[in-house]
N, C-alpha and C positions, 0 to 999 in steps of 0.2 A: 496585497501579500498574494504571493504564488500559492496555487493549490495543487495537489497531487492525490492520486488514488492508490489506495493500498488494499489488497485483498488478502485477508488471513485465511489460509487454505484449510480445508477440511482435516488433514493430518495434524496441523498444529492445534486445532480445536480438539480432536480426539486425544492428543498427547497432553492436554492441559497446559500449554504454554502461551495462550493467546495473552493473558495478562501481561507476562514477561515481554512479550513483543511490544505491546502498546505502551508499556511502561518505558521501554528504550525511546520511543518517538516523544513521549512526553518530556522526559529527562533531557532531550535534546532541545526542548523549547518550541517543539512543533504543536500547534493548536489543533485540537480537534474540531472540525467544521461539521462533520457529520459522522455517524456510526450506526450501522444496522447488520442484523444478522438475517441471512437470507439463503434459500436453496437456489441454485442456478439451472435454468431451464436449457433444453437443447438448443433454443433460439438464441438465447442471451450468449452461451458459450460458442456458438458458431459464428456470431458477430464479433464478439470479443477476441476470439482466436481465428478469425478469417484468414489471417496470414499463415495458419498452420493446418487448417482443414484438410488439405490434401496431402500431408505429411504422414508417412506410415505410422507415427507414433501418436497421431492425434486421438484414436480411439482410447488409448491408456490416459492420456491427458483428461480427456472428457470424463472417463469414469473415476479418475482421481478427484476431478473438481465436482463430481455429484456424489461422492461417498458420505457426503454430510453437509452441513451448512457451511457457509463462508461468513466472514465478517467483512463487510465493506466500510473503509474508513476513507474519509476525505480529510487531509491534513492540510494546514496551511503554514507558511512562514516564509521568511527570506530565502529564496533560491530553493524551495521546497523540493522540487524534482530531483535535482542533481544531488541535495543532501540526502534525501531518502535513498537514491539508488547506491550512494557510498555506503550508507548504514546497512542496506541489505545485502551487499555483495554479488558476486557473479551468480549466473543462473545454476551453473552446476555447483552443489554446495560443497562437494569434495575439494573443489578449487577455491571456494571462498576463504578468504582470509579470516583468522581467528579475530574476535571483536566485531565482526559483521554479524548479522541477524542469521543468514544462511550458514555463515561459518561456525557459528555457536550451537546452532539448534538443527543442523540437518547435515545428512550424508548422502543426499540423493539429488539428482538433477531434476527428476520429476516431483518428487516429494520434497519440495524446497520451501516449505512453510509458508512463503508469501509471493504475491505478484506486487510489482511496483511499476507504475507508469515510467515510459523511458524517454519521455519528452514533454514539454510544456504543452505542445499542440495535442498530442495523445492524452494527456492527463485531461484535458477539458472535454475531449469526446468520451473517454472513460468515466469521469465523474457523471457527465449527463446520461450515461448508459446505466449506472447504478443507483443515481440519485434522482428522485423527482424533485419539482419546484416545492419548496417548502420544508425540505428535509435537510438542508444545509443551514447553519446558523452564523450569523455575524455577531460577534461580541467582544467586548474589550476585556482583556485579561489584567488584573490587578498587578501582575509581576512582568508585564512586557517591558516597561522602562528598565527592568533589572536584567532583561534577556538580550537587549540590543543597545549598542551605544549610541552616542549623540548624533553623529551623521546618519547612521544606519536608521535611527528612529525617524529622521526626517525623509529618508528614501523608502523605508519599508512599512512604516506604520502610518495610518491615517491621521 
Protein backbone atom coordinates (compact mmCIF):
# COMPACT_ATOMS: atom_id res chain seq x y z
CA UNK A 1 0.00 0.00 0.00
CA UNK A 2 1.18 3.49 -0.79
CA UNK A 3 1.78 5.84 2.14
CA UNK A 4 1.50 9.62 2.38
CA UNK A 5 1.93 12.32 5.01
CA UNK A 6 -0.65 14.80 6.22
CA UNK A 7 0.00 17.58 8.72
CA UNK A 8 -3.11 18.97 10.35
CA UNK A 9 -2.00 22.53 10.97
CA UNK A 10 -2.30 24.55 14.19
CA UNK A 11 -5.19 26.63 12.84
CA UNK A 12 -7.29 23.50 12.30
CA UNK A 13 -6.51 22.29 15.82
CA UNK A 14 -7.37 25.69 17.32
CA UNK A 15 -10.65 25.72 15.38
CA UNK A 16 -11.57 22.24 16.61
CA UNK A 17 -11.92 20.65 13.16
CA UNK A 18 -9.16 18.04 13.35
CA UNK A 19 -11.67 15.25 13.95
CA UNK A 20 -13.67 16.32 10.89
CA UNK A 21 -10.51 16.16 8.79
CA UNK A 22 -9.43 12.74 10.07
CA UNK A 23 -12.97 11.44 9.55
CA UNK A 24 -12.85 12.42 5.87
CA UNK A 25 -9.75 10.30 5.34
CA UNK A 26 -11.19 7.36 7.25
CA UNK A 27 -14.45 7.51 5.30
CA UNK A 28 -12.44 7.38 2.08
CA UNK A 29 -10.98 4.06 3.32
CA UNK A 30 -7.50 5.44 3.90
CA UNK A 31 -5.93 3.59 6.81
CA UNK A 32 -4.05 5.44 9.56
CA UNK A 33 -0.59 3.91 9.84
CA UNK A 34 0.69 6.54 12.28
CA UNK A 35 -0.62 9.56 14.16
CA UNK A 36 0.95 11.93 16.66
CA UNK A 37 0.72 15.47 17.97
CA UNK A 38 3.89 17.52 18.07
CA UNK A 39 5.37 21.02 18.07
CA UNK A 40 7.53 21.84 15.06
CA UNK A 41 11.04 23.14 15.69
CA UNK A 42 12.86 25.74 13.60
CA UNK A 43 15.07 22.95 12.25
CA UNK A 44 12.27 20.65 11.13
CA UNK A 45 10.42 23.55 9.49
CA UNK A 46 13.54 24.73 7.66
CA UNK A 47 14.04 21.18 6.38
CA UNK A 48 10.39 20.61 5.51
CA UNK A 49 9.99 23.95 3.75
CA UNK A 50 13.56 24.19 2.37
CA UNK A 51 12.15 25.14 -1.03
CA UNK A 52 10.38 28.14 0.57
CA UNK A 53 12.90 29.41 3.15
CA UNK A 54 14.13 32.22 0.90
CA UNK A 55 10.63 33.36 -0.05
CA UNK A 56 9.38 36.59 1.55
CA UNK A 57 6.35 34.85 3.10
CA UNK A 58 8.38 32.15 4.89
CA UNK A 59 8.47 33.99 8.26
CA UNK A 60 4.65 34.09 8.23
CA UNK A 61 4.45 30.42 7.27
CA UNK A 62 6.89 29.50 10.03
CA UNK A 63 4.98 31.53 12.64
CA UNK A 64 1.73 29.94 11.52
CA UNK A 65 3.17 26.41 11.79
CA UNK A 66 4.57 27.16 15.26
CA UNK A 67 1.40 28.80 16.62
CA UNK A 68 0.50 25.49 18.27
CA UNK A 69 0.96 21.77 17.79
CA UNK A 70 0.35 19.91 14.53
CA UNK A 71 -1.00 16.42 14.08
CA UNK A 72 1.16 14.30 11.80
CA UNK A 73 -0.71 11.50 10.04
CA UNK A 74 0.73 8.75 7.92
CA UNK A 75 -2.10 7.40 5.76
CA UNK A 76 -1.99 4.38 3.50
CA UNK A 77 -4.14 3.13 0.69
CA UNK A 78 -4.18 2.52 -3.03
CA UNK A 79 -2.69 5.57 -4.79
CA UNK A 80 -2.80 7.37 -1.43
CA UNK A 81 -0.74 10.42 -2.47
CA UNK A 82 -2.93 11.32 -5.45
CA UNK A 83 -6.14 10.46 -3.60
CA UNK A 84 -5.26 12.67 -0.64
CA UNK A 85 -4.16 15.56 -2.87
CA UNK A 86 -7.55 15.48 -4.59
CA UNK A 87 -9.35 15.35 -1.25
CA UNK A 88 -7.33 18.25 0.16
CA UNK A 89 -7.74 20.65 -2.78
CA UNK A 90 -5.47 23.41 -4.04
CA UNK A 91 -3.19 25.37 -1.69
CA UNK A 92 -5.13 28.63 -1.84
CA UNK A 93 -8.29 27.62 -0.06
CA UNK A 94 -10.36 30.37 -1.70
CA UNK A 95 -9.78 28.56 -4.98
CA UNK A 96 -10.27 25.05 -3.58
CA UNK A 97 -13.43 23.38 -4.76
CA UNK A 98 -16.32 22.80 -2.38
CA UNK A 99 -16.17 19.22 -1.16
CA UNK A 100 -12.41 19.35 -0.67
CA UNK A 101 -10.97 19.75 2.81
CA UNK A 102 -9.53 23.18 2.10
CA UNK A 103 -12.61 24.20 0.10
CA UNK A 104 -14.89 23.32 3.00
CA UNK A 105 -12.80 24.39 5.99
CA UNK A 106 -10.62 27.34 4.97
CA UNK A 107 -10.55 30.75 3.26
CA UNK A 108 -6.78 31.27 3.28
CA UNK A 109 -3.70 30.41 1.27
CA UNK A 110 -1.54 30.32 4.39
CA UNK A 111 -4.04 29.13 7.00
CA UNK A 112 -5.17 26.27 4.78
CA UNK A 113 -5.67 23.67 7.56
CA UNK A 114 -3.50 20.84 6.14
CA UNK A 115 -0.27 19.96 4.41
CA UNK A 116 -0.26 16.92 2.12
CA UNK A 117 2.70 15.27 0.39
CA UNK A 118 2.81 16.14 -3.29
CA UNK A 119 4.49 13.02 -4.70
CA UNK A 120 5.27 9.44 -3.75
CA UNK A 121 8.96 10.33 -3.46
CA UNK A 122 8.33 13.35 -1.22
CA UNK A 123 5.87 11.34 0.88
CA UNK A 124 8.62 8.87 1.79
CA UNK A 125 11.00 11.69 2.74
CA UNK A 126 8.33 13.51 4.74
CA UNK A 127 7.12 10.40 6.54
CA UNK A 128 10.69 9.70 7.65
CA UNK A 129 11.02 13.32 8.78
CA UNK A 130 8.00 13.16 11.08
CA UNK A 131 7.91 9.52 12.18
CA UNK A 132 10.67 7.51 13.80
CA UNK A 133 11.12 3.78 13.49
CA UNK A 134 8.46 2.00 15.50
CA UNK A 135 5.90 4.81 15.18
CA UNK A 136 4.19 3.39 12.07
CA UNK A 137 1.99 0.33 12.26
CA UNK A 138 1.13 -2.43 9.81
CA UNK A 139 -2.19 -4.11 10.54
CA UNK A 140 -4.97 -5.75 8.66
CA UNK A 141 -8.34 -4.09 8.74
CA UNK A 142 -11.40 -6.31 9.00
CA UNK A 143 -13.16 -4.20 6.35
CA UNK A 144 -10.45 -3.97 3.68
CA UNK A 145 -12.11 -6.61 1.53
CA UNK A 146 -15.20 -4.38 1.47
CA UNK A 147 -13.18 -1.31 0.48
CA UNK A 148 -11.38 -2.76 -2.55
CA UNK A 149 -12.65 -4.97 -5.38
CA UNK A 150 -11.26 -8.34 -6.53
CA UNK A 151 -8.41 -7.24 -8.82
CA UNK A 152 -7.61 -4.26 -6.60
CA UNK A 153 -7.27 -6.62 -3.65
CA UNK A 154 -4.66 -8.59 -5.56
CA UNK A 155 -2.85 -5.42 -6.61
CA UNK A 156 -2.97 -3.34 -3.43
CA UNK A 157 -3.50 -5.67 -0.51
CA UNK A 158 -0.84 -8.04 0.83
